[in-house]
C-alpha positions in Angstrom: 0.0 0.0 0.0 1.1 3.5 -0.7 0.3 6.4 1.6 -0.3 10.1 1.2 0.7 10.8 4.7 1.5 8.7 7.8 -2.1 8.4 9.0 -4.1 7.6 5.8 -3.3 4.4 4.0 -4.4 4.4 0.4 -4.9 1.2 -1.5 -2.7 0.6 -4.6 -4.4 1.8 -7.8 -4.8 -0.3 -10.9 -5.8 0.6 -14.4 -6.0 3.9 -16.1 -6.0 5.9 -12.9 -3.0 4.3 -11.3 -0.8 7.4 -11.9 -3.4 9.7 -10.3 -1.8 11.7 -7.5 -4.1 11.9 -4.5 -3.9 15.2 -2.6 -4.9 15.3 1.0 -8.2 16.9 2.0 -7.9 20.4 3.2 -9.3 20.7 6.7 -9.2 23.0 9.7 -6.9 26.0 9.6 -5.5 25.1 6.2 -8.9 25.1 4.7 -9.8 28.4 6.4 -6.6 30.1 5.1 -7.4 28.8 1.6 -11.0 30.1 1.8 -9.8 33.5 2.8 -7.2 33.7 0.1 -9.7 32.6 -2.6 -12.3 35.1 -1.3 -9.8 38.0 -1.4 -8.7 37.1 -4.9 -12.3 36.7 -6.2 -13.4 40.0 -4.6 -10.4 41.7 -6.3 -11.8 40.6 -9.7 -10.2 37.2 -10.4 -12.3 34.6 -12.0 -13.0 31.2 -10.4 -11.1 29.5 -13.3 -8.1 31.8 -12.7 -8.1 31.1 -8.9 -8.4 27.4 -9.4 -5.4 27.4 -11.8 -3.4 29.6 -9.4 -4.0 27.4 -6.4 -4.0 24.1 -8.3 -7.6 23.2 -7.4 -10.5 22.0 -9.4 -13.1 24.5 -10.5 -15.7 22.7 -8.3 -13.6 22.8 -5.2 -12.7 26.5 -5.8 -16.4 27.4 -6.2 -17.4 25.4 -3.1 -14.7 27.1 -1.0 -15.9 30.5 -2.2 -19.5 29.6 -1.2 -18.3 28.4 2.2 -16.6 31.8 2.6 -20.1 33.3 1.9 -18.8 35.3 -1.2 -21.5 36.6 -3.5 -20.7 35.0 -6.8 -20.8 37.2 -9.9 -23.0 36.2 -12.9 -21.2 34.8 -15.9 -21.9 38.2 -17.7 -22.4 36.8 -21.1 -22.1 39.6 -23.6 -24.9 40.0 -26.0 -24.1 39.4 -29.7 -23.5 42.6 -31.6 -26.3 43.7 -33.7 -25.6 43.4 -37.4 -27.2 45.6 -40.0 -29.9 43.7 -41.9 -29.5 44.1 -45.6 -32.7 45.4 -47.3 
């Protein structure tokens, strides 16, 4: 068996996902610090995708941490298509 740390044994993986690196779950103070850093970045104007890439997290985890931090998420702000002149 391989382990990610001394307390959590992880069974050996087989198949296509055997090279997957398992990262430990963020809990307690580490998670609180990460929530705060993500909230500050998001409120400064960074996108969820940019924050997830910067902190090497998945989009879903980044979004969940922002929601835990009670950050009001922005809309996706889809821009309307430009109006084209209709030929007559």
